[in-house]
C-alpha positions as CSV (number, residue, x, y, z in Angstrom):
1,M,0.4,-0.2,0.6
2,T,1.6,3.6,-1.4
3,K,1.2,6.5,1.1
4,I,-0.8,9.0,0.9
5,S,1.2,12.9,0.7
6,R,-1.1,15.1,3.5
7,N,-1.9,17.1,0.9
8,A,-3.3,15.2,-1.6
9,P,-7.2,14.7,-2.1
10,C,-8.4,12.2,0.8
11,P,-9.5,8.8,-0.6
12,C,-12.8,8.6,1.8
13,G,-13.8,10.7,-1.2
14,S,-14.9,13.6,1.0
15,G,-13.1,16.6,-1.2
16,R,-11.2,17.5,1.9
17,K,-7.5,17.1,1.9
18,Y,-5.8,14.4,3.7
19,K,-4.3,16.1,6.6
20,K,-7.9,17.7,7.4
21,C,-9.6,14.8,7.0
22,C,-9.1,10.7,7.6
23,G,-5.0,11.7,8.5
24,A,-5.5,14.4,10.9
25,E,-4.0,13.5,14.3
26,E,-7.3,14.1,16.4
27,Q,-9.5,12.0,18.1
28,S,-11.4,8.9,16.2
29,H,-14.8,9.6,16.0
30,V,-15.4,5.7,15.7
31,D,-13.2,5.3,19.2
32,G,-13.9,2.0,20.2
33,L,-15.8,0.4,16.6
34,T,-14.5,-2.3,15.4
35,A,-15.1,-3.8,11.5
36,G,-17.7,-6.1,11.1
37,I,-19.1,-8.3,9.0
38,R,-22.0,-6.3,8.1
39,M,-22.3,-2.2,9.2
40,K,-25.7,-0.6,8.6
41,G,-25.2,3.5,10.1
42,G,-27.5,5.6,11.0
43,V,-29.4,7.8,13.9
44,R,-31.8,6.8,16.6
45,F,-32.9,9.6,19.4
46,D,-32.1,8.6,22.5
47,E,-34.4,9.8,24.9
48,H,-31.8,9.7,28.1
49,A,-29.5,12.2,26.3
50,D,-32.8,13.8,24.7
51,G,-31.2,14.0,21.5
52,F,-29.8,12.3,18.2
53,V,-26.9,10.5,18.2
54,P,-25.1,8.5,15.3
55,I,-25.2,4.6,15.6
56,V,-23.7,2.0,13.7
57,H,-24.8,-1.4,14.0
58,T,-22.4,-5.0,13.2
59,W,-23.9,-8.8,12.8
60,D,-20.8,-10.6,12.5
61,N,-22.7,-12.0,9.6
62,V,-23.4,-10.6,5.6
63,H,-27.4,-11.7,6.5
64,C,-27.8,-9.3,8.7
65,E,-29.3,-12.2,10.8
66,G,-29.4,-11.8,15.1
67,E,-28.9,-9.1,17.8
68,P,-26.2,-6.4,16.2
69,T,-24.0,-5.4,18.4
70,E,-24.7,-1.8,18.3
71,W,-22.2,1.2,18.5
72,C,-23.7,5.4,19.7
73,S,-21.4,8.5,18.9
74,P,-20.8,10.3,22.2
75,E,-22.1,13.0,20.5
76,V,-25.6,13.9,20.7
77,F,-27.3,16.7,18.3
78,P,-30.9,18.5,19.1
79,T,-31.8,17.8,15.6
80,E,-32.1,14.4,13.5
81,E,-30.7,16.6,10.2
82,E,-27.2,17.4,12.3
83,A,-26.8,14.5,13.9
84,M,-27.0,13.1,9.9
85,N,-24.8,15.2,8.3
86,H,-22.2,14.5,11.4
87,Y,-22.4,11.0,10.3
88,K,-22.0,11.4,6.8
89,T,-19.1,13.9,7.8
90,Y,-17.3,12.3,10.0
91,I,-18.6,8.4,10.7
92,R,-18.8,7.0,7.2
93,P,-15.2,8.5,6.3
94,E,-14.1,6.4,9.3
95,L,-15.9,3.5,8.3
96,Q,-15.1,3.0,5.0
97,R,-11.8,3.9,5.9
98,L,-11.9,0.6,8.9
99,M,-12.8,-1.1,6.2
100,S,-10.2,0.1,3.8
101,K,-8.1,-1.6,6.3
102,M,-9.7,-5.1,7.1
103,E,-9.6,-5.2,3.0
104,N,-6.2,-5.4,3.3
105,E,-5.6,-7.2,6.4
106,V,-7.8,-10.3,5.0
107,S,-4.9,-12.8,3.0
108,D,-6.8,-16.2,2.7
109,G,-10.3,-15.2,0.8
110,T,-12.1,-12.7,-0.9
111,F,-13.4,-8.9,0.6
112,I,-15.9,-7.3,-1.1
113,H,-17.0,-3.6,0.2
114,R,-19.9,-1.8,-1.0
115,R,-21.7,1.2,0.5
116,L,-25.7,0.5,0.2
117,E,-27.4,4.1,0.2
């Protein structure tokens, strides 16, 4: 794998420079989230926090059978739109980076990564 220049466009497709996006040395927006076989993200209302939180559901099988593991962002937003914008801007690119990293680590099999809308 080749090293990405800090001033190159970020490979996640955000349109920002790598150093200001996935290459930033700030704390990750997905701390504690590990890549799974199947992952779906979005937002939900958290009544305890009285706001909307970005979430990611992770399954250990490709058919999404059984109960998923739910990861919740520590950030809470007053509107669903703000939470979804945060998900699309910060969490989704980091999920793509996690999946790409997983793809590079798989040595004995086929790995397919698709982004579904």
